[in-house]
C-alpha positions in Angstrom: 6.9 4.9 6.5 6.3 6.6 3.3 3.3 8.4 1.6 1.4 7.1 -1.5 -1.7 7.8 -3.5 -4.0 4.9 -4.5 -4.4 5.2 -8.3 -5.9 1.8 -9.2 -7.0 -1.7 -8.2 -5.5 -5.0 -9.2 -8.0 -7.8 -10.0 -6.4 -11.3 -9.9 -8.4 -14.5 -10.5 -5.3 -16.6 -9.5 -2.8 -15.5 -6.8 -0.7 -17.0 -4.1 -3.0 -18.5 -1.5 -1.4 -16.4 1.2 -2.9 -13.3 -0.5 -6.4 -14.7 -0.3 -8.7 -12.2 1.3 -6.4 -9.3 0.6 -6.9 -6.3 -1.7 -4.2 -5.3 -4.1 -3.9 -1.7 -5.2 -1.7 0.2 -7.6 -0.1 3.0 -5.5 1.9 6.0 -6.6 4.5 6.9 -4.1 4.4 10.7 -3.3 6.2 13.3 -1.3 4.8 15.6 1.4 3.6 17.9 -1.4 1.6 15.0 -2.9 3.9 15.0 -6.0 4.8 11.6 -7.6 8.1 10.1 -6.7 9.3 7.1 -8.6 7.2 4.4 -10.4 3.8 3.1 -9.2 3.8 -0.2 -7.3 1.4 -2.9 -6.4 0.6 -2.8 -2.6 -1.3 -5.1 -0.3 -3.9 -3.1 1.7 -4.4 -3.8 5.4 -6.6 -0.9 6.4 -9.5 -0.7 3.9 -8.2 2.2 1.8 -9.8 3.1 -1.5 -9.4 4.8 -4.8 -7.5 8.2 -4.5 -6.8 7.8 -0.8 -3.6 9.2 0.6 -2.0 6.4 2.5 1.2 5.6 4.4 3.1 2.4 3.6 6.1 0.3 4.4 8.3 -1.7 2.1 10.8 -4.5 2.2 10.9 -6.7 5.2 8.7 -4.3 7.1 5.9 -5.1 4.6 5.3 -8.5 6.2 5.0 -7.2 9.8 1.3 -6.4 9.7 0.6 -10.1 9.0 0.4 -12.7 11.8 2.8 -15.3 10.4 4.9 -12.8 8.3 5.0 -15.2 5.4 2.9 -13.1 3.0 4.6 -12.4 -0.4 4.5 -8.6 -0.3 7.2 -6.0 -0.8 4.8 -3.1 -0.2 2.0 -3.0 2.4 -0.4 -0.1 3.1 -0.6 0.4 6.9 -2.6 3.6 7.3 -4.9 6.2 5.7 -3.9 9.8 6.0 -6.7 12.0 7.3 -4.8 15.2 7.4 -1.3 16.2 6.4 0.3 19.4 7.7 3.7 20.5 6.6 5.7 23.7 7.1 
């Protein structure tokens, strides 16, 4: 799992039917110091996160695991909201 910061929301009037009922966010991957790493990505939210939340996410084949039939067209899925982050 990796960290990310929600920086925007995607509104789509037409999308794959398997994405119906999901929320799509623009997420900036970040490191443990909350510094951007790489380019922002579009992510499917599974936990009810919101604007500016620090989240953890999975990508690639793992991005389909949170969904029952695993056939959702997602490369990035938000799987948790970070309440507190402590690093040394």
